[in-house]
N, C-alpha and C positions, 0 to 999 in steps of 0.2 A: 504494500500500500504506500506508494510514496512519491511525493514531490516534496520531501522534507529532508531536513538535515538533523536527524535525531541520533543521539547516542544510544548505545545498547540499553542503558538504563531507561532512557526516555521511551523507547519503543515498547518496553515490556508489556504495555497494556492496551492494546486495541483488540483484546480478544476474549474475555471470558464471561461466563455466567450461566446460570439456569440451575436448576435445583441445587446442588451443593457439591460440586466437585471440581473446582478450578479457581484460578485467580485472575481476574482481569477487571479493570474499570476504565471507563472512559468519561472524562469530565467535560463540563461545559459551563460557560458563562452565559449571562443573559444578554440578549440583544434587543434593541427596541423594535425590531421588525416583527411583522406578523409571521407566525410559524406556519409553514405550509403543512397541510394535513397529510399524513402518510396513509396511503390506501393499503389495506391489508387483505391477505387471503386467509380465510378461516378454514381450519382443518375439517370442521363439520360441513362446510359448504363446498369444499374442493371436490373436483371430479374424482372418480374412482382411479383414474390414471395417475393424477397428481398425488392422491392419497397413497397409492401403492409405491410410487417413487420415493415419497417422503419416508414411508415405513422402511423401505430398503436402505435409504441413506442413514437413518437413525440406528438401525440394526448394526450396520457395518461400523459406523463411527463409535458407537457405544462399546464395541468389542476391540477397539484399536487404541486403548490406553490413552485417550485424550490427544493422540497424535504423537506421543513420545516414541521415538524409534519406529515411526510408522513405515510400513511397507505397502500401504494401500492408498496412498494419497492420490495416485493417478485414477484409481477406481472411484474414489470418493468424488474427485473433481468431475469426472465424467457423469456421475449420477446427478451432481448439482447442475451441470449444463443441461441435462435432460429436464430437471425440475424447473429450471428457468424458462425453457421453451413451453412447458406445460402451463406454467403460471401466466405467461404472456398470452397464450391461447385462451385461458379462462378469463383473463382481464378483458379481452375483446368480446366475450360472449355473455358476461354476467354483469348485473348492476350491483352497486354498493348497497348494503343493508345495515340495519341498526346493529347487527351482529359484529360489524367491523369494529365497533367501539371496544369489543372484548379483546381485540388483537392489537392494542396500542403498543407502541415501542416502550412506553413508560412502564418500567418493571425492574426488578432485580433478576438478572439472568445468570444462570450457572453454566460454566464452560463444560461442554461435552467433548469437543474436538477442535483443534486449531492447527494451522501450519506455521504460526508465528513463532519464530525461533527463540526470542527472548523469554516469552511466557513458558515455552516448553523447557527451556533451560532451568527456570525456577522450579517448575513442577517436578522435573527429574531430580534436581539437586536436593530439594526439600520435599521428600516423598509424601508427607502427610498434608501437603498444602492444598488449598482449594482456590479456584479462580472465579471471580464474579465480575459482572459488568452491570452497572446501575444507570439507567437512563431516565431522565425526567424531561418530557417534551415541553411542559409548561414553563419550567425554570430554565430550559435550554442547557441542561448539564449532563455530563457523562463522566462516570467514575469507573476506572478499572482498578481492581484490587486483587492481589494475591495474598491470601491469608495463611500465615504459618501457624504452627502449633505454639501454644503458650500465649496466644492473643496478639502476636506481632503481625504486621502486614506491610506490604509495599503498595502504596496507593498513588494513583495518577488522576489528577482532576483536569477536566477539559470543559470547554464550552462548545456547543453544537449549533449548527444552523441547518434546518431541514429544507433542502432545496426543492424536492418534489416527492412523489409517492415512494421513491426508492432511495434516492441519494441524500446523504447527510455529510456535511462538512464538520470537521472538528479541529480545534486549536488547543494545544496543551497549555494549561495555566500553572500547574504546580505538580510536584512529585516528591515523594519522600518515604523513608522507612519509619513507620509508626510503631513504637514499642508499647507494650502493655502498661507500662508505668506512666504513659502520657507523653513521654519525650518523643519528638519527631526529628529525624535527621533529614534535612531537605536535600533534594537533588535537583539541579536546574533543569527544567523541561525545555526542550527545543524542538520546534516543529509543528506541523499541521498536516492534514490530509483529509481523506474522505472515505466513507464506506458506503456500499450499496447493498440494500437488503434484497436478497433473491426471493426469500420467503419469510413472511411474518404470520404466524398462526396463534391460536389460543394457547398453545403449549411450547412450540419450537420457533426458533428464528435461525435463518441461514444468511450469512453476509460475506461479501468480499470487499477488500479495501484497496486503496490506491497503491499499495506496495505489492499487491498480488497475493496477499494472505487470505485464508479462508477461516471463518468462524462458525461453529455450530453450537448454539446455546439452548438451554431450557429455562422456561419461566419458573421462578421460585415460588 
């Protein structure tokens, strides 16, 4: 994902979240602009084709240790390409419903799988760590966090700008290692980028970013 000049530490977190097994946060500041509403596809209203593809993707991703030492990335990316095509076809044939509100980006997401190297490094090095991504559309914020044992965490705060139904820009605001005793060791964040949501449903979200990394997360 990148048009940015980020250090390894700064990159750590454009990836995680959904029920409880990874670390990632993306942060966001407020901007005075109106936020474009993100259109979403609901798992309950998706076609059987799209549903089957998503089930296949989640099954493989969930058995691939969050992407650590993955030998199945090419297969996963191929399934995501197929999911994207199916979502585009559905978008052209169905109307938005009130159910779309259930599929908001705003949530705490737990990382299921990622190709992002910095996050994978942390997950592999600190084996009991969890990665999360928290998005607040109203406040225009994104937080990526890798939570270590003992209550410590590496947290990156960003501001976001929703450009359209898929694409979201982000700019890093701050980053730091937060200790359980309340002390924070700041790390200067550098960079900005974007991510594009391939799929946003009631339970899962699939995204790719400006650096070419992929994220699969589950709503907590």
